[in-house]
Structures are given as structure tokens and as C-alpha cells.
N, C-alpha and C positions, 0 to 999 in steps of 0.2 A: 844550622839549627842547634847543634850540640852546645854551641857557645852562647846561645840566647839565654835570657833570664830563666825561662821555663825549663830549658834544657839543663842548665847548671843547677837549678833547684833540685831536680830529681836525681841527677848524677851525684851530687853531694850527699843526698840522703842515702842512696844505695851504697856509697862508699863507706859511710860512717855508722849506719843503723842496722844493716843486715847481720844476723848472727854468723859466726865463723863456719858453722856446719853446712852452710849453703855453698858447697864447692862448685856447683854448676850455675844455679840461678843467682848470680851475683852481678856486679858491675861489668865484669869481663864479658859475660853472656849478653848483657844489654848492649854494650858497645859493638859486639860481634853482630847482633841482629840489626843494629842501626846501620852499620857499614854495609851489610849484605842487602838491606832494604834500599839503601842509596844506590848501590851498584845495579840492582835489578831495575829500579825506577829509571835509571839512566838508559839501560838497554831497552826498556819497554817504552821509552819516550813519554814519560809522565809529565803532565803540566806542572808548573811551579806551585800552583795552589794545592793540587792533589799531593805533590811530593812533600810539601810542608806538613800537611795533616798526617801523611804516612810516617814521616820521620818522628813527629811528636808521639804518635802511637807506639813506634818502636822503642822510644826512650821510656815510656810509661808502661809497656805491656806486661812486665813482670814486677812492677812496683808493689803489687798486692802481697808479695812475700814479706814485705815489711810488717804486715799485720796478721796474715794467716796463710796456711798452705792449701787447705781445701777451698775450692771456688776462688782461687787467687785472681782469676781473670776479672771476676766481678769486683773484688776488692781493689784491683788495679784501676778499674773504671771509677770507683768512688774516690780514690786518691787523685786521679786525673781531673775529675769534675771539680773537686775542692781547689786544686792548684790552678787550673787553667782559667777559671773565672777571674782569678786575681791578676792574670796576665793578659786580659783583654780579649779572650776568645768568646765567640758568641755561643749560645746554646746549641744552635744547629751544627756548628763546627765541632763542639764537644761531643754531640751525639754521634757524629761520623767517626770521630776518633775512638770513641768507646765501642762502636760497632767493629772497627778494625781490630781493636784489642780482643774483643770477644771471639773473633774468628780464629784466634790461636788456640782456643780450647779444643782438646782432643775428644773424639776424632774430628779432624779439621773438615769444615764444610763451608768454605768461603762462598759468598753470594755475589761478589763483584770483583773488579780488577784489583782494587786496593787491598781487599781482604786476601786475594790470591797471592799478592806480593808479600804481605806480612807473614802469611803461612809458610811460603817458601823460604823467606829470610830466617824465620824462627828455627827451621830445621835445615838450614843451609849446610851445616857441618856434615850431614849424612853423605854428601857428595864431595867431600874434600879429603885431602891427605891427612888432616888431623882428626879424622873420624874416631880412631881408637883412643887417642889421648883425651879428646873432648868427652867421649862416651864414658871413659873411666872416671871423670869428674862427676858425671851424673850418677854413676854407680856408687861412688863414695858418699854422695849426698843422700841417695835413697837408702843406703846402708845405715847412715847416721840417723835418719828419721824413722827407721824401721820398715821401709818399703820392701827391701830385699836383703838377703844375707849371703847368698851363695853365688860365686862367680859363674859357675856353670849355668845356673838358673838365669843369671843376667845375660849371658851370651845367647841363651835360647830366646829370651825376651827380645834381645836386639834383632835376632834373625827374623822373628815373627813380625816385629815392627817394620823392619826394612822391606820385608816381603809385601806388606800391606800398604806401605806408604807410596804416595805419588806426588810429584811436583805439578804445579798448576800453570805457571807462566812459561812462555816459550823460552825465555832466557835461561830459566833453571832446568827445563827439560833438555835443552841443548848443552848446557855447560856443566850441570851437576849430575844428571841422571846416569851417564856412562860410568862415572867414578863411584856413584852410589852402588851400582850393580857390581862393580869390581870389589867394593868393600863387603858387599853381601856374600859374594863367592869366597872371599878370603876368610870371612867369619864362619861360613859353612864348612870350609875345608879344615879349620882348626877345631871344630866342634862336631865330633862324630855323633851319629844318630843314637848310639847306645848311651852317650852322655846326656843327650837331650831328653831322655825319658827318665822319669823318677824311679827310684829304687822301690822294689816291691815291699809293701808293709805286711805285718803279721796278718792283718785282716784279709788282704788280697790273696796271700798265700793260702789261707784257710778256705777262702771262697773258691779259688782255682782248684784246690784239691777236691772239694765237694763236687764241683762241676765235673771234674775228670772221672772221679769214682762213679758218679751217677751215669756218665756217658759209657763207661766200660760195662756197667751192669746192663744197660739198655742194649748195647751192641751184642753182648753175650746172649741175652734173651732172644734177640732177633735171629741170631745164627743158630742156636741150639734148638729153639722151639719152632722156627718157621723155615728158614732157608736150607739148612743142612739136611734135615729129614726128608725134604721134598725135592732135593737136588736142584735148588734154585740158585741163581747167581745175582751178583750186584756188580756195579762198575768199579773201576780202580783196582788197587792192589788187593782189596778184599775179594773182588770178583776173580782175579787171577788165582788167589789162594783157594777159593771154592772150586774153581775149575780143575786145578791140580789135584785137590782132594778127591773130586769126583772121578777123575780119569785114572789116577794112580793109587787111590785109597791111602794116601799119606795122612797122618793125623793133622787135622786142620790147625790145631794150636801151634804146632811146630812150623807149619808152612807159613802162617801169618807172620811169625817172628822173622824167619829167614827171608821172606819176600820183602819185608819192610826195611831190613838192615841197610841195603844200598841207599834207600831214600832218606833214612835217618842220617847217614853220613853226609849225604848231599845237603840235607837241611842244616847241618852244622855250618856249612859254608854259605848257603844261600840265605839263611835267616840268622841264627846265632846258636851258640853252644847250649844255652839254657833251653831253647826250644827243642833241640835234638835230644837232650837228656830226658826232658818231660815226655816227649813222644816215645822214646824207648821204654821208659817205665810204664807208660799207658798201654803200649802194645803187649808188653810182658804181662801186665795186669789182665788184659783181655784174654790172653792165652791161658792164664791160670783160671779165669772164670769158666772158660770152655772146658777145661780139664776137671775142675773140682766142684763147681757149683751145680747142685742138682736141679737144673731148670726142667720144666715139663718137656718130655722127649718130642712130642708131636701134637701140637694143639689142634691143628686141622689139616686135612688133605685137599681142601677146596683150593684150586689153583688161584682163583681170583682173590680169595681172602689172604692166602699166603703172600701173593705178590704185593697186595696193598698194605697189609699190616706188618709184613716183614720189612717193607720199605719204611713204614712209619717209625717202627722201633729202631731200625738201623740209622735212619736220618736223625732221629732224636738223640741217639747216643753220640754220633759223630759231631752233631751241632753242640752238644753240651761239652764235649772234649775240646772243641775249638774255643768255646767261651772260657775254658779252663787254661788256655794257652798252649795247647798241644794238638796233635793230629793222630787219629786212629787209622788213617789211610795216607800213604806216602805219595799218592798220585799228584796232589797239588804241588808238592815240592818238585817233582819231575817236570811238571808243566811250567813252573816258575823258572827252572834251569833252562829248559828248552826254549821258552819264550824269549830269552835274551839272545838267542842265536839264530832264530828264524823269524819270519815276518808274521806268523800266526799269533793270535791272542791266546792267553792261558785257557779261556773257556773253549776255544776251538781245538786246542791241543788235547784237553781232557776228553772232549767229545770224540775226537779221532781215535784216541787210545781205547775208549770204551766201545766204539764201533768194532774195532778189531777183536776185542774180547768177546763181544756178543756174536760175531760172525763165527769165530772158532767154536763157541758153545753151540751154535746152531748146527754146525756140521758134525760135532762130536756127540752131542746128547739130544739133539732134536730141535726143530724150529719152534715147536709149540712152547717148550720150556724156555727157549731163548726169548721168545716174544713176551711171555709172562715176566721174565726176568727184567726186560726193558721197563715194564710197568713198575717193578720193584725199584729199579734205579731212578726212575722219574719221581716216584713217591718219596724216596729217600732224599733226593736233591731238593725237593720242595720243603721237606721237613727241616733239612739243614738250614735253609734260608729263613724259615719261620722261627726256628729256635735261636738263631744268631740275631736276627733283626727284631723278632717279636712283633707285637702289635704296634710298637712305636717306631716302625720303619720311618725314617725321616724323608721329607719331601722339601726340595728347594722351590720357593715361590718368588717369581719376579713380577713386579707390578709397575706398570707405566700409566700414569694418570695425571690429569691436570689438577686433581684434588690431593696431591701427594702429601701435603702437610697434615690434612685431616686423617689420611690413611696411616701415616707414620705415628701419629698420636694414638690412633686406635690399636695398632699392632703392639705398641709398647705399654700403653696404660691399661688397655682392656684385656688383650690376650697375653700380656706379659712376655712377649717375644723380643729377642734382640734383632736389630735391623742393621743393614749395611746400605749405604747410599752411593750410587754411581751417578756421575754427572754425564748427562747425554743431551741430545737434541731431538725434538719431535717436529713433525711437519712433513716436508718433502713429498707432498702429494703430487699426483700426475698433473693435475690442472694448475697447481700453484707450487711448483718445485722449489722456487726461490724463497718461499715463505717457511721459516722454521724458527724455533725458539728453544731456549734451554729448558730442561726438565730433570727433576730428580727421579732416578730409577731406583725403586725400593726392592731390596732383596731380603728375604727372611727364610728361616727354616722351621717347619712345623711337623708334627706327626701326621700320619695319614688320617687319623681320627679327627684331627682339628681342621683338616683341609676344607671340608664342606662349609663349616662355620665361618672360616676366614673368607672364602669366596662370597658367601652371603653378605657378610659385613662390609666387604669392599664394594660390592655392587649396590648396597644401600647408600653408600657415600657417593659413588660415581658409577652409574649403570654402564657407562662407555669405557670403563677402565679395561686396559689390556692386561690379561693375566696369563702367564704360562708357567708350567711346573716341570720339575725334573727330579728323578729319584736320587736320593743321597745314600750311598752305600755305607759311608762311615761319617759319623759326626760326633764331636766331643768338645767340651770346653764352653766358654762363654756362659750364656744363661741356659744352655741345655742341661738336662739332668745327667748326672754321672752315669755312663754306660759301662757294661762289663767289657773287659779287655779281650779282644778277639785274638 
């Protein structure tokens, strides 16, 4: 096919007309995709007619770069239509060729076998030995056209792309996927997590500082005005400090610093040095607040009010500090460290440690105070979650419907949400187990305030749509609003 008149026509144009800054999208890439498509077609036992259309599409699939960068797939189709009519192709054949070309548009969503083959051929290099060298050509091209400037950012982009990419054909899954995973692991090993995150800006530093100071003030208020005067406790290191203060009458400010030092050192190795320094400064700040800020000595003696509002203010303070990138209680660091060595989850470890604290408190200062202190701990925990997640706690929504095209359009055009499409099959009913057909499984992320509206809109389109949700603890990037760094 490459030696045919239509093949030589586009090959010659790509060789002579493409600007030099197209280091990747040039004749070499076109020939690479052509050869990969021919190889996959052979393994997938494609008919000669389909193979002919596929290879023509491979030769023309990036010809749009001759005219434009944005929407180059559509431009490629325009070039193919003008050229192939002169070489005797029918309108139906050209339509099929253009559909194959359009399937290479990212994110790839092939609708038939030929489109799956061209998609796999277009990204065949991801699963080859020349992955790095070929990727570097794309990096140079993107740098030349202003798409990216930093090599570290490029490596991060590569890792994200490889993680999300999938091959469609059996031939590529068997022959390319293992090497692709090897390339991903190699790239991850040479790109430390610290390098994958952007450096803090002046704005983020100011924001983090404000969050941390506000958190310190709230925690100081909770301790001096509610918990300490009423001999109440909390969970974690703060609870241990309060217990030591109550039993041995050591100044709580000094106890909090000394009790947290081992966990700060641990945090230096478990998280990073910046986190440890921020946490140390925040805990020293909390101690200074307790020593020198003239908070009201005792707002109330009502045990229920103390347990609830002491927890509210304590949880608010710890949550704000977490949003500021530090911790006012080292128990989470201990749980992170321990969780890597035993089979329990971090939440279970924290719960176990706090049970021990409250049992000791029950025997030493009384069961009534200990039970009320459990309410304080529960209230603080809920406030921490609320402050960190806020009203916009995200929810993952998965939708399976026969009307998926209308639902996709509704999610993007009306709700303004980003979507991800998984290829699946539906059917497999008990009475007709052999009857099944392909279906697009739609996944999106919304806030919990938007969830009710989304469900109503989906059911207006398809009352039989299957919807299930899951809580998203962390979400950032894409079309989501920028969130505070936890």
C-alpha cells in the first residue's frame, strides 16, 4: 500500500512539507504506525479489504499537521477526502478511512476492530524498547510548539499517560502490554515522588501559613477554655499529653512538645523533611499559645457542652493545620509507620491506640469523664473530616446505560463534568446468558451537593440506568476545582 499512488502522494508531502520542529509527528512516525498497523492486522487475521483501508488510514492519520496542530485529526480527514477521491476511492470507503483516523484522537475511544488496531498502532512505541528515545522526540516537539518546558513535568506526564493507557487488540495486549508496564516502572523509579509535585508558590506558602496559624489558635482555645479546666481528654498524642498533665500536673505546653518529638522525627522519614519542620513549628506555636495567649479560663462546666464544643474547636484546629500541610497531633504518623509493618489499616491502628488511652483515663480519672471524652474525640474526628473535605466532598459516580451517548453529552455539556469511559459488556442474564453486547461504562466525579441533580438528570434520560457511587477521599486536577493541599 505504501508504494501505491495514494501512498506515495502523502509520503512525499510529509517528507517535503512538514516543518522541521515536528520531531515526532513526521514521516518517521507515519511509517512506524503504518508498519505497526500492518503487523497487528496480520496477527488479528484482518481481511484484505479491511487491511487496505486500515493502512491507508495509517498513512494519512497525521497528515493534518501539514495544515494545523489543533484538531489535526479532522484536518487529516479533509486531506484524505480530497486526495483519495482522485485515486478512485468511493465515498463509503473514504468515510470508513476517516472514522479510523478520528479514532486516534485522545482520549482513544475506538468503536470497532479497525479503530482498535489504529489506536494500538499509533501508540505502539509505549510497549517497545525505543520508548524513551521516541518519547524524547515528542518532548522536543512539544517544547518547540510551547506545550511543555520542563523535563520533570514531561516525565510526570508520561507516567500519568502510561498509567491510564490501555491496548485494545489481543495482539498488542499480549506483545506490548508487558513491556509497557516495564517502561512505566522504569520511569517511576527514575522520577521520585518529590520531583513529581510542583514547588510551592508564594501564594501557597501564605495560604498554608494562614491555615496553620488559624489551626493553632483554635486548638489552643479548645484546650485552655474547654478541655484542660474540666479534666477532659482527646485521642492521639494530645490525649496522652492531657492525661500526663492531669496525673502528674506537668505543664501541658511542655508535655505536648516532648510527646510529639518522636513522631516528628518519624514524620521526617515517613513523609518528608518539610512536613516534619512545619509540624515542629506548629506544635511549638500551639505550646506558646497555651502559655501566653489569655484565652477564657473556663467557658462552661457542663460536661456535655464541654465534650461537644471542645471537640468542635479541637477538630477545626487540627483540620486547618492539615490543610496547611502539617499536623498538630503525631498519632497519624505513628499509624502510617506501624501500618507498613502489620496487617491492620491506619484507621484501625489509630482506633486501637485511642482505646488504650481512654481505658487508662477511665481507671485513673473516672469512667464518666472518659466516656464524655470519647464524645470529644468523636466530635473532633468528624470536624477534622468536615474541615478537610468541606461541603465539596467528592463522590465517584459510575453509570451503565443503553443511552450512554446522551448521558455523556449531558454530563459534559450541561453539568460541565469530566468523564472517563470504560469499555464493558452488558447482558449475561440468567435466562439468556449467551446474549450480551458492548457498552460504554461512564465514570465521573461530582460533589455531594451535585449528586441528587445528576441522578435525576440520568433517570430523565434512562429510567433503567444502573448507577452506583463511591466516596472519593482525594481528588485534584482535570476539570475539578483546585483544592487545598492536605
